[in-house]
N, C-alpha and C positions, 0 to 999 in steps of 0.2 A: 125245602135245603134255604137258598136266598135268592128264587127267581125275581117276588115281588120287592127285591133290592133294587134292579135296573130302574123300574120306575122313578123318574126323576132326577137319573144319574147327571144325564146330558141336560139338563134345568138349571141344576146347583154349581157344576162345576166344569163345565164347557162353557157355559155363558150366550150360546147365541140366541136360549128362547126368551131372555132375561130382557128381550130390549136392547135399543141403545142411549145412548147418553152422549151431547156432545158437551165438550169443554170449551175453554176458550178459542184454543187453538182451531176450533171447528173441527176436528176430529171426533172419529168415532169409537166407543166404550162398550164394549160388549159386555162388560161384566158388572155394571151399574144395575138395580130396580128403581129406575125414575117412576113407575107407574105407584109407587108408593108415596113420590114425593106430591107427585099429582093430586092424594087423598090422607088430605091431614086427619082424617077419622082413620086410618091406617098405620100411626104410629106406631103402635105396638107391634107390628108384623115383621119384623125384625127377625133378620138369623145370621148368624154366624157360624158357618160350617165348616171354616177349613181355617190354617195359621195366616194373617194378615186380612184377614177378610175374602179375599175370591181368589184363583189361581192362577191371576197375574201379582200376586203379591202386593196390590200398590198399599193395602193396610186405609184404605178411608171408608168410613159409614156413611152413605150419603144418606140415608134416612134416618139423623139424628133430629128429631123436635124442640128438645125438652133441654137441652143445654147449646148453650149461646153465649159470646164474648163478653154479653152484657149481666148475666148470672154466673157465670165462672169467677167470683171472687172469694177470697176469704173472709168474708161477713155470710154471706150465703151457701157456700160450698165446701164440702170436707167428708174427715171420715165418716159410714153412715155404720159401719161394720166391719163384722169379718166370719169368712164360714171354715171354721176348724178341720184336718182333715189329717192322716196319719203321716205325711211325709213329706219332701222336699217339691212344691210345683214347679217344676220348670218347662211344661207346655205351656201354652198359651189356653186360658181360660175359652171353651167357646157356648156358645145361648140361642135358644129358640124362644121366641115367645108363643104363647099361647100353648104350650105343649100340653097333653094329655097327659096326666098323671093317675091311677088310682083311681080312674074317673074323673078328674077334676081339671079344669085349666091350670097350666102355672107359667109363667116368665122362667125358663129353668135356664142356669150355668152348670155347666160339665166343667170337671176338674180333673185332671189325670194327677197320679204321687208316684213318686221313688219307691214308694211301698208297696206297690204292684198295684195301687187300689184304684178303680174313678168313682165318683163323686158324681148325684147331681142334685142343685139346691135349687128352691124357689129363691128367683133372685130379687123378688119385694122384701118377703119375709126374713129373708137366709136361712130356711128349715130345712134341714137335710131332706130330701124326697126318697134315696135312696142310695145305697154304697155294698158296693162289690171287690172283693179280690181277685186278679187274675192268676192267681198263686195257680199251680199244680199241685197233687197231694204232696206233704215232704217236699215241700220248697221254700226256699226264702226268695228274697230279692238277691242278686247279684252284690258280691262284693267289690271295693269301687275298682278290682285290677290295680290298686297298687298306684294309679292317676289320680291325679286332687280334682278334673274337671266337673264330675259327676261324683259327688262323695255323702259321707259313706256307702252310700247304697247306690244302686243301677238297678229300676225297675221301669218304667214308663216316663221315659226323657222327651222324647219327639211329642209335637202337640198330635194328638189325634184327627180326623178328619168322620165327617157324618154327612151319609146321605138321605134325606126329607122330600117325604112327597106331601108334606100336609096332613097326613095320616101317620103310616109309619113311617119309622128310621132306624137307622141302623148308626153306631158311631164305629170307627176302625181305630185298632191302635197294636202298637207294639211293646214288648214286656220280658225285658228279660228277667232271666230268675236260674237259682241253681238246686241241686238237689243233697240231698245228703252224703253222695259219694262224689261229690265233687262235679258232679258234669252240672254243665252249661247247656241254657236254652235262651232262643228267642223265638218267639210266639206271637201270628196276627190272629188277635181276637177281633170280635164280629158280636158288639152288644143291642141288645134293643135299648132304643135311647128312656121307653115310658118304663121299664123294668129293669135295668142292667141284666137281664138275661145272658147268655150266651147262645147265640143265634144257630141251630141247626146246622153240625159240619163246621163249627170253631172251637175251640182255635186249630192254628194248621202251624206244625212245625214250620218255622224257616229254613232250608239246607239249599245248597247253589252249589252247582261246578260249571266251570267256562272254559272252555277249549284254551290251549297257548301252545307255544313252542315244546315244549318238556310233555305233553300230554294232557296237558290239563292244572288249572287252581280250583281249589275249593272251599266254600263259607265255612270257617270254625266260628262258632257262635261264641266262644267266648273271646276273640280275637276284636270283637267288635262293637260297637253301643249303636244305636236308632237315633242319631240325636237329630238331625235334619227332619224337619215335619214330614207327615205324610201328605204326599198328593193323592188325591184322585181323580180320577180323569178318563172321560168316556167308559166307562164301568171297570176299569182300573183301578187297584191299591198301589202304587207306587212306593216303594221303599227304596232307603239310599243311606249308606255305611259308613262311623267313621271309626276311628282307631280310638284305642284309650291311650291317651297324648301319643307319642310318635314309640312307641312301645310296640316291638315285636315284627315279624313279616307279614305286612299288612298292605292289601290292596283297593282299590277304587270299585267298589258293586253300587247295583242297581236292580231289585228285582220288583218283577210286576206280578202282581194274583187280581183272578177275574174278582169282583166285590159282589159277585153273586155267585158264587161256590167257592171259594178260597182256592182253589186250584191255582196253583201257579202259571203265568203263563207268558212271561217275558224274563231274561236273565242278561245284562250288561257287566263286563267289566271293564273298566278305561285303562288300566294298566297290567293288562294281563301275561304281558312279557315282562315287566316292572316291578316296580313295589312302589309303595306309596298309592298318593291320589286318593285320598279316601274322600269324602263328602261330609262335611260339616257344618259348614255356615252359621256356624253360630246362634244353632236351633233355624235358622230359614227354611224355608221349602224349595222340593227341586218348583220352578213358575211354567206357565203355560201360555200358550196365547191362542189364539180362536177356531187355528187351523188346526191344533191341537199336539204341536209340538214343543218339547220340554226344554230348561234352559237350566242350567246350573251352574256353579263354581267349583269345582275340585283342588283338593289342596295339593302342596307341593309334593312331587311324584316323580319317574321318568317320564320323561317327554323323549319319541324319536326324532331329533332332528335331521335324520332322511328320511323324505318325503316319497310316497309313490307318484305315478303321472298328473294324480288327481290330486295332490298335494296336502296328503291323509300321511300321517307316520306310519313306518314301512309294517312295524308291529304291533300297532294298534294301542301306543301307550299316549295317553293324552294328558300327562300329569301338569299342572298348575294351568289347567285352559278355563275358558269359557266357552261352555257345550252346548250346542244345541243336539238334540236328542229326538232320534222321528220312533215311533212305535207303529209303523206301519208292519200289517200283515200281522200282528200280533210278536212283532222282533222288534228290540229296543237296539238302535245302533245310532251309532254318532253320524248327524248327517251333514253338520260343519261345528267349526269349531275360530277361536281365535286364541294363540299363543304369543305372548310379548317376545321379541329377539332374547332377549336375554333373561328367558323363563329356566335357566338351566341355574345360572346363580341364582335368580331370585330364589328357587325351590333350596338349592346351599345354604342361601343366608336367611331360610325362614321367611322370605316377605311374599307368600303367595298369595293368589285370590283366594282361597279354600277358605278362607274365614269371614267371608260377605256372602250377602246373597243378593242374586238374579232378580230385577223388577224387569217386567214386560210392558212397555212404554204404550199409552196408543196410538192409532195413527195419527202422524204426525204432516203437515203440509210447509213446505220451504216457500219462497218468495217468487219461487216460478211456479207454485201450483204444484209441483210434485208430493206425490205422497210416498214417506219413507212407514217403515214397521223396523221398530229400533228395541230393544234391550238394555239396560244399564246395569253397573255393577262395579263393587269396589271390595281391595283386599288390604294386604299387608304395606304395600308402597306407595299409599298414600295417592295414589291417580286414579281418577275416574275413568272406566272404558265406557264407552257406545257403542256398541254392534247395529251393523245392517242385519236385520235377521233373516234376510234373503242371501247378506253375504259379508260373512260374517270376517272375514280377513285370514284366515288361518297364521302360517307362520313363515315371517320373512328372516333369516339369519343376522340382516343389517340394519334393519330401522321396524319400526312398527306402520309401514305408511300405507297397507291396506285396509285398516282399521277405518271403521266410519267417523269416531273422533276419541281423542285423549288426549284429558285435560291434567297436566302435568303437573305437581304443587299444588293443587286441590285442596289437600288436606293436609293440616297439620298432624295428623297422626294415623296409624293405621283406621279400619274399619273391621271391627268384631261382631258386625250389627246390618241389616239391611236397611235402604231407603223407603222412604213412603213416598205417592204420589197423588198431586191434588192440583186440580184447575192449572194445569200449567206450568208447575212446579215439582222438582224434586229433591225432600230433605235427605240430608244425610247426618248421621253423629257417630263419625269417629272419636276415640278415646284421647286423650289429652285435647280435644279442639274443645269447641264452641259447636251446636248442629245448625248446620247451614242450610239456605234455602239458594236454591238452584233454578233461576228461569230459563221456558225452553222459549227461544226467538229461534226463525228461520230454521227448525226443524233441528235444534242444537242446542245444549247445555249451553248456557251464557260463564264462561270462567269466572266468572268473578259473583261472588252472592250477592242477590238483591237483597237479602238481611241477613241476620244471624242473634243467637243468642250472648246475654253477656254471661249466661253460664257457661263453664267450660266442665264438659262431663269426664271424669278419672274412668281407669280402664276398667270395664271394658267397652266405650259409650253406650249410645242411647238407639235403641231401635223404633223410632218414632209411627205414631199411629194419628190417624186424622179423622173427626167428625164433621159431620155440617148436614146442611138442610140442604139436597141437592149442591145447588154450586156456594150457597150464604150460609154465613155464623160460620166459617173454618175453623177448627183448633185441632194444633198441633199436643199430640201428648207425650209426653216423654219422663222414663223414668231415669234417677240419678243414681247408681248402685257404689254403692263404699266400701260395701262387705265388709261390714260392723257395724249389722242390727241400725241403720240409719238412712234407708230411701227418701229417697226426694221426688214427690212425682210434681211436673211440670207442666203448665198449660199455658198455650201461647198462642196469640193471633196471628192465623194464617199467612195472611197477606202480611204481616210485618211481624218476623219472631223476634224483634226486639221490645217489643209491646208484649212484655207476659202479665198476663192475667190473675197467673195463682202459681203458687207455688206450698207443699203440705209445709213448707216452715213455718210461714205467715202469722199459725195460729200458735207458735207453740209449740207445748207435747200433744196438743189437741190432734191432730191430723198425722203424728207421728208411724211409721210400722218399720218393720223390719225388712228389708232388702232382700235380693236374691240377683247371682250372677247375670244370667241372660234371660230375659222377661221381656214379653211384648204385651205393652195395656190395650186392653177391650174393652169398646165402648157401647154401648147396646141402652137404649131405652133410658137416657137421663142418669146412664151410671157408667163407672170406670173401674172393671175389674183387673187387679194385679197380684198373676202366683207371688207368692213366697217362702219360707223356708218350714210353713207351717201349717199353712192355707192361702184363701185368698181374700185381700183388703179391696173393701168394694167404697167405692165414692161419690159422692152423688151430692144433688140440692138438699139443704138441712131443713128440717123440719119449718122454720117460719119460712122458707123458699119454695115450699111444694110447690106446683104448678095451679093448682085449686084452692091454696090455703089451707087442707089441710095437712096434718102431720107427714114427713116425708117418710115412706116404709123403713125399714131395715133395725135390726136388734142384734144385739152382739151374742157369740156364740161363742 
């Protein structure tokens, strides 16, 4: 079975075993790996095993030794090559350095497609190492269910998650398919990262039921897609489910499976006696803190304004909420939440939180020396919400006076993305607006941005990622999507977004690439990887700029 997979799960996904690092605010940061920053010879020992780099979803790679603000420019940095695949790459690529494949070590990039395929490529030569399909016999990927959000087919949409102990490893993913009789399937797969082979016990078909006032609600595989990235936490793979557009009768599901056995261990429905409330988050994944609590933003849906004595909705319906989930005793439950006072009208107007992703901030100290544990998120209503993870604010019919911080009119457009964090700064990329940096002072976000880009990002905005060597050489990377085969990769000085280091239009057609809708750039070992409609685009230092003076690796495929 999958027993050996328990090795390293806590280390790579919970964070406590990775050591701690201090940012400029003096806060403890348990998701970084500063040991690598202290050892330049370990520059290649980089792993990106989950969406946005860590379970806090910070989007920061603090182990980047090659790319710096001085060498990322249009004369020395650009497109190196392309890795062809058989469908849309909506999931963020993942990365492991020095992985042994077929007896030889490789820096490996993993890509999953909407055609229900998974690929492993050598990140340096761009050669394909293995490719597998996870379709069952006589099956094809799902049609788009008459919804243009993922089209023309639905296969693997969510970013997978990997467990890796330095020797063995497994990539977990959810795939949607249908058979010749029109039956639809959602399956959780576990593949050996060295070969692509299914591990014993894989796959498992996803089914679920949850009690409600009418006797129970059941999970219908054709009604849902797994859009939000997988969360692998304390030996459990968490899946969370979105609807196809706003069609049909759907509710908000979170379902957990044992990483060791693929057996279902927990089920939660956040709108069991209502409707809607799906978890979408533009592809961002549920976030987690060092205690193992889970945070997410759910979409417009039923919210019970009648509360019980503990301040929770009487019927368990948490639509349009900033939720904290507890997995204690292998049972998922809503441990705390925040819903704005006008939650019903926001849901009715499709101005819900569910379009954005949640980010867990490091512990912060205020001027009096008090420590605050916070999370931040935003959705379609153009406000930034900062919650106290120990007392999120719940619901007040009159005003949002119990939440830790709300920044009204902070953003010119809605958020269909998620923020990134680096060095006491949170970066938001709303649509129809610039990418903005919000500094943290006195354990709160400063309402006025400290810097912003000159570029305005059209729908759906942008999810930024950050590369840095510890606290130095910070670069914010952002993809500008136009939906017309004209994507733009931007690189900005993390300390001042007005300082654009590079964009892929600066060299004419040399660095042109076809974009995709909800994509997050992944940076590792001097390269930037971007999912597109037909493969993975690779950017890096051009041959004359390779650190050792040799030709930079990379070829076209």
